[in-house]
N, C-alpha and C positions, 0 to 999 in steps of 0.2 A: 266521448270526445274530451281531450285535455287541452286547455288553453290557459293563457295567463289569467284570464278572467275566472275560469273554474277553479284554478289553483288558489287564487286569492279568496274566492268565495268559501272554499273548504277551510282554509286557514282562519277566516273570519268566524265561521261557525264554531270551530274549535276554541278560538279565543273567547267567544261569548260563553261557552260552556265553562271555561276556566274562571271567568269573572263570576258566574253564577255560583260555582262550587266554592269559591273563596268568600264571596259576600253573603251567600245564603239568604236569609230573610231580609237583609238590608237592600237587596236588589228588587224588592217587591214593586217599587214605583215604575220600574222599567219592564215589568213582565209583559204587559199588553203590547207595547210596540215591538218588543223582541219576538213575541209569538207571531205577530203579523209579518215579520221578516223571515222567520224560520219555516213556518207552515208551508208556504209555496215551494220551498226547496225540497220538501218531502217527496214531491212528484216532479223533480227536475229531470226532464226527459233525456238530456244529452250527456249526463255524467253520473255514474252510479256512486262515486265517492261522496258527492254532495248529497244524494238521496240518503245514503247511510249516515252521514254526519248529522244531517237534519233530524232524522228519526231518533238518533241517540241523544240529541240535545233536549228533546221534549220532556223526558222524565226529570231532568234537572230543573226545569221551570216549575214543575209540580212540587218538587222538594223545596224550592225557594218559597213558594206560597205556604207550605206546611211549616216552614221554619220561621215565618213572619209572625208579627204580633197582632195581625188583623183578627178581630173577633169573629169574622166570617170566613176564616181561612179554610175550614173544612168544606164549606159550601162552595167557595171559589175553586178550590182544588178539584172537587167533584165535577163542576161545570167544565173546567178546563180539560179534565181527563176525558170526559165524554167527547168533547170536540177533537182532542188529539187522537183518540182511538179511531174516531170516524175518518179523520184525514189520513191516518196511517193505513187504515184498512182499505180505503179507496185506492191509495197508491199501490198497496200490496196486490190488489185484485188485478191490476194491469201490469205487474212486474213479472219479468221472465227470468231474471237472474236469481237462482236459489240463494246465492251468497248475500244478496241484498234482502231477500225475503226473510232470511234468518235474523238479520239485524232489525228488520221491521217488527217481526214477531217478538223478539227480545225487548224492543222498545215498548211494545204494548204491555208485556209482562212487567217491566219496570214502572210504567205508568200506574198499573194496578197496585203493585207493591207499595209505591210511594203514597198513593191516594187512600188506600185502605178500603173500607166497605162504602161504596157509593152507588153501586148499580142496583136496580130493582129486578124483580123476578123476570119480567118480560125482556129487559135488557140483557140479562144473563142468557136467556134462551136464544135471543137473536145472535149474541156473540158466539154461543155454542154452535149454532148452525154454520157460522162463518168459519169457525175453527175446524169443524168436521169437513167442510168443503175444501179447506186448504189441505187437509190430509189426503182427501180423495185426489185432488189435483197433483199433489206431490207423488202419490202412488202411480198415477197415470203417466207422469213424466218418467218415472223409473221404468215402467213397462215399455214406454216408447224408446228409452235408451237401450233396453235389451233387444228390442226388435231391430233397431238400427245397427246394433253390433253384428248381427248375422246377415246383413244385406250383402249381396254378391260383390259389390264394388267398394266395400268399406275398406279403409286402410288402417294400418296399425296405429298411426298417430290419432286417427279419429276414435278408435276404440279406447285409447288412453284417455282422451277428452271425455268420452261418454262415461267411463268408469269414475273419473273425477267428479263429474256432474252427479252421478248416483251417490257417491260419498257425501256430497253436499246435501242431497235430498235426505239422506239418513241423519245428517246433522240437523236439518230442518225439523225432522220428526222429534228429535230431542228438545229442540227449542220450543216446539208446540207442547210437548209434555211439561216443560217448565212453566209455560204460560198457564196450562190447566192447573198445575200445582198452586200457582198464585191465586187463581180463582177459588180453588178449594179452601185455601188458607184464609182469604179475606172475606169470602161470602158464604162459607159454611153451608147451612141448610138450603140456601137458595140454589146451590149447584147439584143437589141430589138428583134431579131428573137428568142432568148432563152426565153425572157420574154413572148412572144406571145405563145410559146409552153406550158409554165407553165400555162398561163391563160386558154388556150383551153383544155389541157389534164389533168393537175394536179388538177386545181381548180374544174373541173367538178366532180372529184371523191372525193375531200376533203370536199367541202361544201354541205354535204347531211344532211337531217333531223336527222338521227340516228347516225351521226358521233361522235366519242369520243372527249372529250375536248382536249386531247393532240394533236390529228390530226388537230382539228380546230385551235389550237394555231400555229401549223406548217404552215398552210395555211395563217393565219393572219400575221405571221412574213414576209412571202413573199409579201403579199399585202402592208404592211407597208413600206417595202424596195422599192417596185416599185413606190409607191407614193412619198417617200422621195427622191429617187435618180434618177428616170426617169421622173416622173411628167407627167402632162397633155400634155406637149409639145411633148414628145416622145411616149406616149401611149394615144393619143386622143380618139381612138375608145373604148379602155378598161376602160377609166377613170370613166365613170358613174357607171359601174358595180363594180369597185374597191371601189368607194365611198359608194355605197349602201351596200356592204359587211361589211364594218366597222360599219355602222349604224345598220345593222341587228344584230350584235353580241355584241353591246356595253352594253347591259343589261343581258348578258348570265349568267346563274347561276354558271358556272365554272369560278373560279377566274382568271386563266391564260388566258382564252379566253377573258373575260371582260377587263383585263389589256391590252392585245394586241390591242383590238379594240379601246379602249379609247385613248391609246397612238397614234394610227393611226389618230384619229379625231384631236388630237393636231397637228400632222404633216400636216394634211389637212389645218388647220387654217393658217399654215405658208406658204404653197405652193400654195393654190388655189386662193389667191388674191380676186378679185371681184367675182369670180365664187362661192365663199363660201356663198354668200348671199342666194342662193337657199336652202341651208341646215342648215343655222345658227340656226334657231329656233328649228329644230329637234335635232341638235347636242347639243345645250345647254340643252334642256330638258333631253336628254339621259344621259349626263354627270351628271346632278343633280340627276337623278334617280340612276345611278350607284354609286354615292358617298354615297347614303343612303342605299345601299344594305348591309345586315347583313353578318357577317362572318359565313360560313358553316363548311365544313370539312377541309378546308385549314389551315395551320399553321398561327400563328400570324404574322410571318415574311412575308409569302406569301400574306396574306391579306393586310399588310401594304404597300408592294410593289405596289399592285394594286391600293390602295387608293392614293398613292403618284403619280402614273401615271395619275390618274384622275385629281388630283389637278394641276399637271403640264400641262395637256391639257387645263384646265380652264385658267391657266396663259398665255398660248399661244393665247387663245381667246382675253384676255386683251391686249396682246402685239401686235397682228397682225390684229385683227378685232375689235378694240375699238369702232368704230362708228356704229357697228351692234348689240351691246349688251347694256344692262343697266350697264354702266361701274362702277358706284358707288356700286351697289348691288353685282356684280360679284367680284369686287375687295375686298369687305368686306368678302365674302365667301372664296375667295382664301387666304386672309390674316389669317383668323381664322383657316385655316387648315395647315398653314406653322408652323415649318420648314419641309423640306424633308431631312430625315436622312438616310434612307435605300438605296434608288436609288441615289447614290451620283452624278452620271452624270446629272440626271434631277435636282438634288438639286443645283448644280452649276449654271445651267441655270436660275432656278427660283429665287434663292437668288441674283443673279446678276441683274435680272429684278427688284426685290424689291429695291435694291440699286439705280438703275437708276431712278425709280419713286421717291424715297425718296429725291434724289438730284435735280431732274428736275421738279417734280410735287408733292411736299410733301403733299399738301392738299388732294390728292387722297387716300393716305394710312394713313395719320395721322387723317383725318376727322376733323370735327368742334371741336375746343377747344382741339385739340390733343388727342382725346378720344382713339386712337389706339396706343399711344406712348408706353405704357407698352408692348403690343403685339409685336411691332416692335423691342423693346429692347430685349425681350425674344428670338425672332427668331435669331437675329444676335448674341446674347450672347451664344446661344446654338450651332450654327454651326461654329463660328470662331474656328480655330485650328482643324477643321475636314475636311474630304475629300469633304464634300458638300459645301465648301466655298473656292473660289480661291483668288489669290492675288489681282485681280482687285476689287473684292467685299470688301476685307479687307481695301484696300486703300480708297474706297468709304465711308465705315463706319467711317474711321478715318477723312475723310473730313467732314462728318456730325457732328461728335463729336467736331471738331474744330469750326464749325459754332455754336454749342451749347455753347461752352466755351465763345464765343463772344457775346452771347445774354443772358442777365441776367435772363429774364423771363423764357426762354426755359431751361436755365441751372438749375434753381430752380425746374422746372417741372421734368427734367430728374433725378435730385438727389432725388426728392421725390419718384420717381418710382423705384429706385434701391432696396428699401426694399421689393418689390414684386417679385424680381428675385431670382433665386437659387444662391447659392454660386459660382457655376461654371460660370453662366451667368454674375454675377457681376465681377468676376475675369477677364474673357475674355475681357469685355468692358473696365474695368479700366486700363488694360494693354495698350489698344489702346489710351485711353484718356490721360494717362501719357506720351505715346510716342509722342504725339503732342507737 
């Protein structure tokens, strides 16, 4: 139900979130009264937008506490986080709109991310039960949708609505996978029993020959997070199967499945150490094949995200497994496919790596006679002043340009290459060059 009152309430919650975001720790004295106002809105029965806005505001309150100067901020944040999760989950338990449930699940994820490690073993186990129950309820709703679609009197419009609801349920699964990843990241060994349940019960159902791409994506998100945050040390028995799952789906025709699997191979390269030797040849071959797969039904943006995750995985082979690959060949391939502009988080990592190589082992990226100088200039010229480039990388590029200014031969080469750059690329680099 939308009324002037509900619209005002939604706007008010958004405004509070803006105040908290801007003031951060300075808002600490107003946390308690603000929480008392927002928490009841989490279960506001007559308007889903208010329920969503209220759930989204709770992690900001946690962040405010963490940013404060209070000597007990971690303790306070943990206490608040427990209360917020309890309230959100009670609301979630009675919620029927999967779109709202997604925001509630993601709010719990953000609360955990912002709070860090604050739950005990029993609390983790209790939350795990609730998460598994939510998955079961979502699966049941999907089954109910399929049954309703084949009813005798069902109309085409109703089928469309049911299909949309099923898509939302798939999105809910992804949100739940992200929540599990946050638990693995922040609570490590305390989540081992939960991870083993997922491995034995969830994966057995998800990784089936006729499974949908979206459900495979859900499963691979969980695999990626187990490998990244728990590792072989905490899941030694499951590790071989987790590894083989990533390899199995690295060349999948579904773009999102391929992206998740190739991202996971990159994580393996960073986490497996010497154990990666056993799969290095297969991993490299699969990444190269995945990189050459053509765009199908996915959008250009979705395809680019996938390609960038493949390139990022190759970058991680270069960074963490350099002695097990043809380093010159792989570096040239990686360089030719930079920059990364869509997946900015991976972009930051890869452009920082390029900066490190340029400063510490320039011959690897510049090649004989500085053949790759134009490409390197294009990459940095493109990403400077974007989300894909952090301050550390900018300072490194400035350091390289300072070196250029002190080397007459290299300076002349760089100046001759500027004509091959776009106006944007030239402007970005010249600003750094002048600032030196």
